[in-house]
N, C-alpha and C positions, 0 to 999 in steps of 0.2 A: 324940734328937741333944741333942751335947753345948751346955753352954751356954755353953760357950768358945768355940764357932764363930762367932764376928765377923764380918761380911762389910763391908768397907770397898768403898763406892763410890767410883772417883777420876773426879769432872769436870773436864777441862780447859776451857776456854773462852778463846777469844778474840774480841772484839765482839760479844759475844751477849749481851748485858745486858738485851734486850727480851724474850728465850726463855728465858732461865736459871730464872726462876720455875718457869716451867710444866714445866721439867725436871727442877727438884728436886723441886717437889711429888708428883710421879710417883713419886718416890724415898720421900718421906715418907709413899704412901699405901701400900708395900708390908707387906704382913700380916704382915714378918720386919724384926725393928730390926738397924738398921744405923746404920754409923760413913759420914759422908759428907765429903770432903774436895773442896773449889774449889780448882782453880789456875788462879789468872789469866795467862795469857801475855803479859803485856805489853799487854794492849787499851788502847786510844784513846778508848773511850767513855764508858759509865757502867757498865763491869760492876763495876767495884769497889763500888764504891756500894751497888747493886744485892747482892751478893754478902755484903758485912758487915752490910748488912738482914737478908738471910735467917740469916746466922748470929747475931744478935740475938736471934730470934724462935723458932732450935731449938739447942738445947744439943748436938745430936751433930753440927752441921757446924761444920768447919775450913778457916779461909781461909789461904790464901800466895799471896803474887805473886812472880813472876818476871819479869825481860826478857823479850823472844819470842824463842825459839828455835824452836817449831814441837810438834807433840803429841808426838811420842816424847818429848823432853825433861820437857814438861807431866805426862806419864803418871808418868815414871819419880820423878820429885819428889816425886807425891802419893804413889804406892806405895812410896817409900821411911821417908816419916811413917806410913804406914797401919799401925794398931795389928791388921788384921782377918788372920786366916789364910785368908780369901778375899778376892776383888778382882773387882769387876766395874768395869770401865771405862764412862763415859759419856759421850758430848762435849756440850757443850752446848746442847745445840739438839732432841737427841732424848729418848725418852720410854719409860717401861716400863710394864709390866703389874704389877699388884699383886701378881700370885704367881709371877711371875718368878722373883724371886730364891729364896724358900722351895721351892719346885719343883725348883729347878737343883741346891740345896743338898744335899737331900736323896737327888742322887744323887751326891755326890762324896761326901758322909758316908760313904752305905752299900758305895760298891763304890768301893774304892784304886785301881782298874788304871784308871778314867777319869781324864784329866787337864783336859777342856776340856767345859763345857757351855755349849747355847745352844738358841733355839726357833725357832720359825716368825715370819715378819718382814712388813711392811707398811708401804709407803712412804703418806705424807701430806704435805702440802703444796701445789707446784707438781705433782705425779704421785701419785697416790691409786689404790692396789689392792696386793695381794699383791708383796711381793719373792719373786719366783724363784729360788733360788739352787741349783744343782746339790747333789746330796747330796755328804757327805766322806768320800772315798778318798784315800789319799797320794798315787796315781796321778792324781787331779783337784788336790788340789791344787799338784804340779807344774807345771800350766800355767795357775792361776787361783785367786783364793780363793773361798771360801764360805762362811769363817765371819766374821761380822762382828764387829767389835772389842768389842762390848757380850753378849761371854761371861765366866761364872766360871770359875775357875780358884784355883787355890792360889798365894797368894804366893811358897811354897819353889820355883816351878818357873818363876815370875820370876824369884830369885833366881840359880838352877841356870845359866840360860840368858844372866844378862847385862842384863837387860831388852829393850825397844824398842829397835832400831838410830837412835840421836840425830841420826846423819848423813843419814839418808834425810828430809831438809827436803821433798822435794817429792812426798810421800806414799807410799802403796804400805806403810807400815812396818809396819801389821798382819798384813798376807800373809807378809813374811819373819819376823816374832814366832811366827804359827803354825808355819811351817816350822821355824826351831828349835827352837819346844815338843814338835814331837811327828814330827819325822821317826828319831827313835829308840826310839819309843814310846810307846804311852800311847793308850787308847780315845779317843772322841768320842764324845758323844751328843747328840742335838739332842730335844728335847721336841717333842712334838706339838701343842703350840696357840698361837698368837699371842702373843707375849709382850714384843715389843721394835717401837718405833715410828720407823720413820726419815724423818726430815724432810727433802724434797727443797726446791730453789731454786734458782732461776731461774740458767742457765750464767752466769758470770762471768769464766773463764778461757778463751781461743781454745783451738781443736783442738789449734794446733801445741805449746801448752805441756804438753795432757796427750800429746800422741804422745811429747814429749820424758820427760816422766815416766815411762812407761811403759817408753821407750828404757834410760834410768838405771838402771830397778829389774831389767830382763833383767840389763845389764851386772851388776849388783851381784850380783843370787843366784847369776850363773855361776859368779861368784868367791868368794862366799861359803860356797855351799850345791854345790856342783860333784858333790861324791860323792853326794850327793842324786837330785840330778838327772841323771845317768848311767845310777844306776840305774832311774829310774823313766820317761827319755826316749828312754837309750840312746847320750846326748850334750847338748849343752845348750839352754837352753831358746831357741828360735828366737824374732823377731820377729812372726811368724804362729804364736802359741803352740799353739794347740789340735792344730797340725800337727807340732808339733816331735820326735814320734817317728817319725813316716813321712819327716819329713825325712833327720831322721839316720842310718836306716836304709837307704834311698835311698844317700845322699851314703858310706855305708860300703859298699855294693855296687858302687857307682862305681867307689870306688878301689881296689876290689880286681881288677878289671876291667883 
């Protein structure tokens, strides 16, 4: 492995000061040296004090602050400043296993056709247990996201697609990001061990807000990735996402009658 293969872990955080130390410590425990960039996305709690204190004790940590703009904007700003060839985004309340980064990096370094490496995941917090996600295929990606945000990829691929969609302030921006990166080619590898731990918390937003976010996402994807969706779904993504292809084919038959 090249000595120049720096990995930058970009951690956007918003009012997660009480959890940030645990997240950073999990990265510092990695068996591969990394650069850590903490991006304070306009927090109103003690995130700034915690982040600055972490930076004093760990020379590989950089801290930047911005007005609240959402996770996409925070990730993009952190990645812009990242010096690493490889990027691992990590939310400010999640944690990773010590061998995750080195194992993922081994794949990217040895297989240039691979664009994304992730692993198996578990939930912790209010819900505990395996996070069972569908296997990656482009067909599956057309209807749902199965790659969590904390996957390792090359910064050059982030640059090629223009980063995360900052206008998607309602969420699901990681799904759109993977579609942009992978729809025109590139392999994905899932490591066969649990290396990522996703913190679950009590639901604070109404179901109607979540439904509205899904509706906006479907409309956004249908506009931006029409070619991709028509290729794999024979038409647009529907509100009943998993049935999109069946609905599109039935409508095509109906309008031919």
